[in-house]
C-alpha atoms as one frame of an Amber mdcrd trajectory, in Angstrom:
protein
  85.941  91.541  75.544  84.975  89.443  78.569  84.146  92.068  81.190  84.091
  89.379  83.868  87.860  88.982  83.485  89.160  92.392  82.383  88.612  96.069
  83.214  90.433  98.864  81.407  89.848 102.609  81.504  91.472 106.033  81.539
  91.320 108.450  84.450  90.876 111.994  83.073  90.077 115.536  84.118  87.943
 117.838  81.982  87.689 121.602  82.183  83.981 121.980  81.689  83.935 125.521
  80.319  86.330 124.551  77.494  85.614 120.808  77.285  89.383 120.273  77.281
  90.308 116.747  78.374  93.579 115.740  80.014  94.311 112.049  80.635  96.026
 111.361  83.959  96.548 107.605  84.010  95.398 104.351  82.449  94.223 101.568
  84.747  93.873  97.925  83.752  92.416  95.249  86.023  92.794  91.556  85.221
  91.432  88.588  87.138  94.759  86.814  86.526  97.311  89.592  86.835  95.889
  92.116  89.288  95.904  95.902  88.847  98.196  97.929  86.556  98.423 101.728
  86.729 100.249 103.627  83.972 100.639 107.380  84.603 100.861 109.726  81.634
 104.140 111.377  80.705 105.226 114.475  82.637 107.467 116.912  80.744 109.396
 114.014  79.180 111.148 113.549  82.534 112.251 110.435  84.384 110.672 108.475
  87.216 111.593 107.262  90.698 110.214 104.054  92.178 110.603 101.999  95.330
 109.542 101.491  98.943 108.304 104.242 101.247 108.805 103.054 104.792 106.543
 105.581 106.499 104.422 108.603 105.696 107.161 111.113 106.499 109.686 109.598
 104.066 111.082 112.193 101.680 113.815 112.569  99.120 114.988 109.982  96.600
 117.564 108.099  98.645 115.523 104.869  98.900 114.459 104.749  95.255 115.700
 103.674  91.861 115.530 105.975  88.840 114.664 105.345  85.199 114.321 107.608
  82.198 111.520 105.366  80.912 107.920 105.606  82.148 107.036 102.459  84.132
 103.723 101.046  85.275 102.843 100.182  88.840 101.793  96.533  89.055  99.796
  95.334  92.088  99.717  91.601  91.418  96.801  89.521  92.631  99.214  87.662
  94.921 100.054  90.912  96.725 103.485  91.538  95.206 103.954  95.119  93.964
 106.645  96.428  91.632 107.323  98.892  88.831 107.652  97.371  85.364 108.220
  98.317  81.726 106.375  96.753  78.815 108.806  94.695  76.738 111.909  96.018
  78.516 113.955  95.057  81.533 113.797  97.233  84.612 115.783  96.782  87.813
 113.136  95.522  90.191 112.230  96.666  93.649 109.500  94.498  95.137 107.206
  94.938  98.114 104.590  92.560  99.439 101.048  93.614 100.371  97.916  91.584
 101.212  96.388  89.680  98.297  93.906  91.695  96.267  91.149  89.140  96.701
  91.438  88.997 100.494  91.143  92.698 101.239  87.925  94.445 102.231  87.110
  98.094 102.952  90.750  99.103 102.881  92.721 101.338 100.551  94.864  99.685
  97.857  96.038 102.550  95.691  96.750 106.271  95.716  97.161 108.589  92.725
  98.211 112.218  93.230  98.401 114.668  90.315 100.056 118.068  90.705  99.130
 120.886  88.313  97.053 118.738  85.943  96.460 121.767  83.728 100.118 121.536
  82.618  99.801 117.958  81.338  99.213 117.156  77.675  95.637 117.414  76.423
  93.961 114.548  74.603  94.038 114.900  70.823  90.687 113.192  70.436  87.343
 113.048  72.254  86.726 111.034  75.373  86.532 107.272  74.961  83.788 104.962
  76.077  84.720 103.824  79.570  86.741 106.935  80.502  86.297 108.073  84.081
  86.035 111.855  83.852  86.371 114.366  86.650  84.698 117.533  85.365  85.706
 120.863  86.919  84.779 124.447  86.105  88.442 125.490  86.355  91.633 123.506
  86.470  92.493 122.171  89.927  95.941 122.817  91.357  96.100 119.192  92.484
  93.973 116.057  92.524  94.160 113.020  94.785  92.480 109.685  94.149  92.067
 106.761  96.506  91.053 103.263  95.422  89.675 100.933  98.075  88.268  97.438
  97.877  84.829  97.153  99.464  82.338  94.332  99.854  78.583  94.607  99.790
  76.191  92.702 102.001  74.090  89.835 100.579  71.058  92.116 100.227  73.045
  94.577  98.113  73.742  94.111  94.445  76.033  96.177  92.273  73.889  96.763
  89.219  76.149  97.623  86.301  74.803 100.043  83.738  74.365  98.663  80.222
  76.319 101.552  78.692  79.305 100.992  80.981  79.424  97.306  81.859  82.309
  97.640  84.259  81.986 100.910  86.207  79.863 103.923  87.096  79.254 106.808
  89.459  77.510 106.562  92.789  74.237 108.406  92.036  74.146 111.927  93.420
  77.843 111.951  94.414  80.319 113.060  91.757  83.333 112.462  94.013  82.885
 108.675  94.183  82.704 105.905  91.616  82.553 102.120  91.679  84.306  99.505
  89.536  83.071  95.943  89.497  85.654  93.529  90.979  83.534  90.399  91.156
  86.126  88.513  89.095  88.297  88.588  92.232  85.594  87.897  94.767  81.762
  87.877  94.698  79.987  91.097  95.804  83.213  93.089  95.613  83.832  96.526
  94.101  86.657  99.024  93.889  85.583 102.336  95.385  87.312 105.339  93.833
  87.240 108.698  95.588  88.631 112.009  94.337  89.728 115.041  96.346  90.184
 118.355  94.516  92.374 121.210  95.709  92.692 124.718  94.278  95.537 125.644
  96.622  98.958 125.983  94.916 100.768 123.267  96.877 103.227 122.004  94.246
 105.925 123.935  92.381 105.837 121.792  89.240 103.456 119.380  87.503 103.876
 115.762  88.506 102.217 112.424  89.161 102.702 109.914  91.972 101.134 106.457
  91.997 101.408 104.326  95.124 100.297 100.972  96.485  99.193 101.117 100.106
  97.522  98.841 102.613  95.545 101.053 104.901  92.145 101.234 106.594  90.589
 103.875 108.881  91.373 101.721 111.921  95.141 102.167 111.422  97.186 105.328
 111.801  98.170 106.378 108.261 101.695 107.352 109.324 102.343 103.758 110.403
 101.654 102.238 107.006 104.432 101.769 104.412 103.818 102.169 100.693 105.367
 101.467  97.312 105.572 104.563  95.113 106.196 105.423  91.472 106.553 109.176
  90.906 107.835 111.650  88.350 111.157 113.309  89.085 109.452 116.709  88.976
 108.229 115.940  92.510 110.633 116.324  95.404 109.165 113.330  97.241 106.433
 110.751  96.684 103.011 112.278  97.273 100.743 109.639  98.833  97.044 110.158
  99.530  95.950 108.092 102.506  92.204 108.644 102.503  91.420 109.356 106.158
  87.787 110.011 105.181  87.368 106.563 103.684  83.782 105.507 104.461  83.353
 102.883 107.136  81.145  99.854 106.767  77.958 101.515 107.980  78.525 104.553
 105.789  78.864 102.323 102.744  75.263 101.119 102.936  74.536 103.010  99.731
  71.161 101.742  98.616  68.224 102.941  96.651  64.616 101.917  97.347  65.176
  98.442  95.935  68.271  97.879  98.055  70.751  98.042  95.186  73.874 100.062
  94.600  73.035 101.493  91.183  75.776 102.874  89.006  75.142 105.850  86.762
  76.863 106.451  83.394  79.019 109.530  82.792  76.130 111.136  80.882  74.271
 111.594  84.155  77.356 113.235  85.623  77.360 115.829  82.825  73.612 116.420
  83.050  73.811 117.050  86.767  76.754 119.425  86.848  76.529 120.853  83.320
  74.517 123.962  84.324  77.120 124.772  86.986  79.916 124.802  84.435  78.343
 127.352  82.123
């Protein structure tokens, strides 16, 4: 596989005390096609998809419904839609800025309600999985994905074990994915927020494309959402704590942003999970 052109990985949560793994979504990044997010199945239910005009939008009145499980496709050109592999799906499109022209702004949101109720993986973790390891199951999880650029004196050094991604050393809530195939010195910053408060009545997943940065009020920004029909409305995580440019000067002594493999993640938090 040419890692300069393709990235593919699963987003998973692991209950450390039991080592039980639950996949949440699969993410594929292509230099030609853009970013595809495929959520896992939720109770064999259907899915809603379409435009969210503002943050307070609720209900399903502006969305289309399908019994199949679509993917969210954020094309490199900026067009976003839901699609099915090998099958026709009534399209709802929405246009966002091109992937390769954005910088330090949020592209995607993934919200998972009651992840403990989702299906567990039948096999072990795969090489390249991004694992969030928790001592007990969270009630909900929210992920933001933002495109960032590094300065000329910074270099994203990719670990040999994981040639496309890694954790920011010392911070288990953030990870980086190389996006240099879109633009030099570019990375996708993933951030996860864990909640143990019982906010949702049923398990569910919502994936959304957004175009938001800390300089803009989140309630003013529309989105395109794909969400399971177990949720009453699309849950969208607009990361108000997204690091600003100065805060993203993550460097070690040599001035590099070094990425750590998942093994370091387990070594660091393993004693806490016992």
